[in-house]
C-alpha positions in Angstrom: 173.0 32.0 32.7 176.0 33.7 31.1 174.3 37.1 31.6 173.7 36.5 35.3 177.3 35.2 35.6 178.6 38.3 33.8 176.6 40.7 36.1 178.0 38.8 39.2 181.5 39.2 37.9 181.0 42.9 37.3 179.5 43.3 40.8 182.4 41.6 42.4 184.9 43.7 40.4 183.0 46.9 41.4 183.0 45.8 45.1 186.7 45.1 44.8 187.6 48.5 43.4 185.4 50.2 45.9 187.2 48.4 48.8 190.5 49.4 47.3 189.4 53.1 47.1 188.2 53.0 50.7 191.5 51.5 51.9 193.5 54.0 49.9 191.4 56.9 51.4 192.0 55.5 54.9 195.8 55.2 54.3 196.0 58.8 53.0 193.9 60.1 55.9 196.1 58.2 58.4 199.2 59.7 56.8 197.8 63.2 56.9 196.8 62.8 60.5 200.3 61.4 61.4 201.9 64.4 59.7 199.7 66.8 61.7 200.6 65.0 65.0 204.3 65.1 64.1 204.1 68.8 63.2 202.3 69.5 66.6 205.0 67.6 68.4 207.8 69.5 66.7 206.0 72.8 67.5 205.7 71.8 71.2 209.4 70.7 71.3 210.4 74.1 69.8 208.4 76.0 72.4 209.9 73.9 75.3 213.4 74.5 73.9 212.8 78.2 73.8 211.5 78.1 77.4 214.6 76.2 78.6 216.9 78.6 76.9 215.0 81.6 78.4 215.4 80.1 81.9 219.2 79.9 81.4 219.5 83.3 79.8 217.5 85.1 82.5 219.9 83.7 85.1 222.9 84.6 82.9 221.7 88.2 82.4 221.4 88.8 86.2 224.7 87.1 86.8 226.5 89.1 84.2 224.9 92.3 85.6 226.3 91.6 89.0 229.7 90.4 87.7 230.2 93.4 85.5 229.6 95.8 88.4 232.0 93.9 90.7 234.7 93.3 88.0 237.9 95.4 87.6 237.7 98.0 84.8 239.9 96.0 82.4 237.5 93.0 82.6 234.3 95.0 82.3 234.3 95.5 78.5 234.1 91.8 77.8 231.4 91.3 80.4 229.4 94.2 79.0 229.6 92.6 75.6 228.5 89.3 77.0 225.6 91.0 78.8 224.6 92.7 75.6 224.6 89.4 73.6 222.6 87.6 76.3 220.0 90.4 76.5 219.6 90.5 72.7 219.2 86.7 72.6 216.7 86.7 75.4 214.7 89.4 73.6 214.8 87.6 70.3 213.6 84.3 71.9 210.8 86.1 73.7 209.5 87.7 70.5 209.6 84.2 68.9 207.8 82.7 71.8 205.0 85.2 71.6 204.8 84.6 67.8 204.7 80.8 68.2 202.0 80.9 70.9 200.0 83.7 69.4 199.3 84.8 73.0 197.0 87.9 73.2 197.4 90.1 76.4 193.7 91.2 76.0 192.3 87.7 75.6 189.9 86.5 78.3 192.1 83.4 78.5 194.5 85.3 80.7 192.0 84.8 83.5 192.0 81.1 83.1 194.8 79.5 85.4 195.2 76.6 82.9 196.2 78.8 79.9 199.5 80.0 78.5 198.0 83.6 78.5 197.5 83.3 82.3 201.2 82.6 82.9 202.3 85.4 80.5 199.8 88.1 81.5 198.0 87.1 84.7 198.6 86.5 88.3 200.7 85.2 90.0 203.5 85.0 87.3 203.2 88.0 85.1 205.9 86.5 82.9 205.4 89.1 80.2 206.0 91.9 82.6 209.2 90.4 84.0 210.5 89.4 80.6 210.0 92.8 79.1 211.4 94.4 82.2 214.5 92.2 82.2 215.2 93.1 78.6 214.7 96.8 79.3 216.9 96.7 82.4 219.6 94.7 80.5 219.7 97.2 77.7 219.9 100.1 80.2 222.7 98.4 82.1 224.6 97.9 78.9 224.1 101.6 78.0 225.1 102.7 81.5 228.3 100.6 81.5 229.1 101.6 78.0 228.8 105.3 79.0 231.1 104.8 82.0 233.7 102.9 79.9 233.3 105.1 76.8 232.6 102.1 74.6 231.5 103.0 71.1 228.6 105.3 70.3 226.5 105.3 73.4 224.1 108.2 73.3 221.5 106.2 75.3 220.9 105.8 79.0 222.4 108.5 81.2 220.8 107.7 84.6 223.7 106.0 86.2 224.4 102.4 87.1 222.6 102.5 90.5 219.2 103.1 88.8 219.2 99.9 86.8 220.8 97.2 89.0 219.2 93.8 88.7 218.8 91.6 91.8 218.0 87.9 92.5 214.3 88.7 92.9 214.0 89.5 89.2 215.9 86.4 88.2 213.8 84.2 90.5 210.5 85.7 89.3 211.5 85.2 85.7 212.7 81.7 86.3 209.5 80.7 88.1 207.4 82.1 85.3 209.3 80.2 82.6 209.1 77.0 84.7 205.3 77.4 84.9 205.1 78.1 81.2 207.0 74.9 80.4 204.6 72.9 82.6 201.6 74.5 80.9 203.0 73.8 77.4 203.7 70.1 78.3 200.2 69.8 79.7 198.7 71.1 76.5 200.9 68.8 74.5 199.7 65.7 76.5 196.1 66.8 76.2 196.4 67.3 72.5 198.0 63.9 72.0 195.1 62.2 73.8 192.6 64.1 71.8 194.3 63.2 68.5 194.4 59.5 69.6 190.7 59.6 70.3 189.7 61.4 67.1 191.9 59.4 64.7 189.1 57.0 63.6 186.6 59.8 63.1 189.2 61.8 61.1 189.7 58.9 58.8 186.0 58.5 58.2 185.5 62.3 57.6 188.4 62.3 55.1 186.9 59.3 53.3 183.5 61.0 53.0 185.1 64.2 51.7 187.2 62.2 49.2 184.1 60.4 47.8 182.0 63.5 47.7 184.7 65.7 46.1 184.1 68.3 48.8 186.7 70.7 50.0 187.2 72.3 53.4 188.0 76.1 53.4 189.3 77.6 56.6 188.5 81.3 57.2 191.5 83.6 57.3 192.0 85.7 60.5 194.1 88.7 60.7 196.0 88.6 64.0 197.9 91.2 65.9 201.6 90.6 66.2 202.3 89.8 69.9 206.0 90.3 69.4 205.4 93.9 68.2 203.2 94.5 71.3 206.1 93.4 73.5 208.6 95.7 71.7 206.1 98.6 72.1 205.9 97.9 75.9 209.6 97.6 76.1 210.3 100.9 74.3 207.7 102.6 76.6 209.6 101.4 79.7 212.9 102.4 78.3 211.8 105.9 77.2 209.9 106.5 80.4 212.9 105.8 82.6 215.2 107.7 80.2 213.0 110.8 80.6 212.9 110.5 84.4 216.7 110.3 84.4 
């Protein structure tokens, strides 16, 4: 009788510890999933902040280009400096945007109207084209104004101001592209949130099975091209091409 009672006690204790292990595994899995969701949300918020800043900067660059041309000579140096800073910030943000999204101009996704690649590299927005062109024109404008005003070491663009003027159509096209990109990023964020919510119970169970089996998950490493470097290459090609024609 004591032997049976002892076995029953051991069985109860084993069941108790097993239940605790399962609960602990589920808590850990839930914590990891929560961290992943929060990291995704932070990433999306960062992208949306960049998009919002780019929309503002694109308008600022075009405004400063027009204001510099219309300003008196004594006010032009400050406006040229502001145009230079805005163009540099726009370029930096665009490189960061390409890096954060890992968008590939050669990806078949550019043909899918629901993708970020489509906004960047496909019809009707061609945001990459307008972003790269806006930076190249901004840099040429700074160089042209600097040459006219004899500001610093300006051995760059010599084609004259009339060749590089920016108009409202460039600003509107860029603004429309970034508005569409922001909507696309928000749609992806909402879709990802719904998917995470549906997959949460399954993720907990998978984590529990891996924990009990001692298995490990190894993700393959992929070597990716740097989209920001591609953008810089295209930008340099545009600048050099117009410089040779001048």
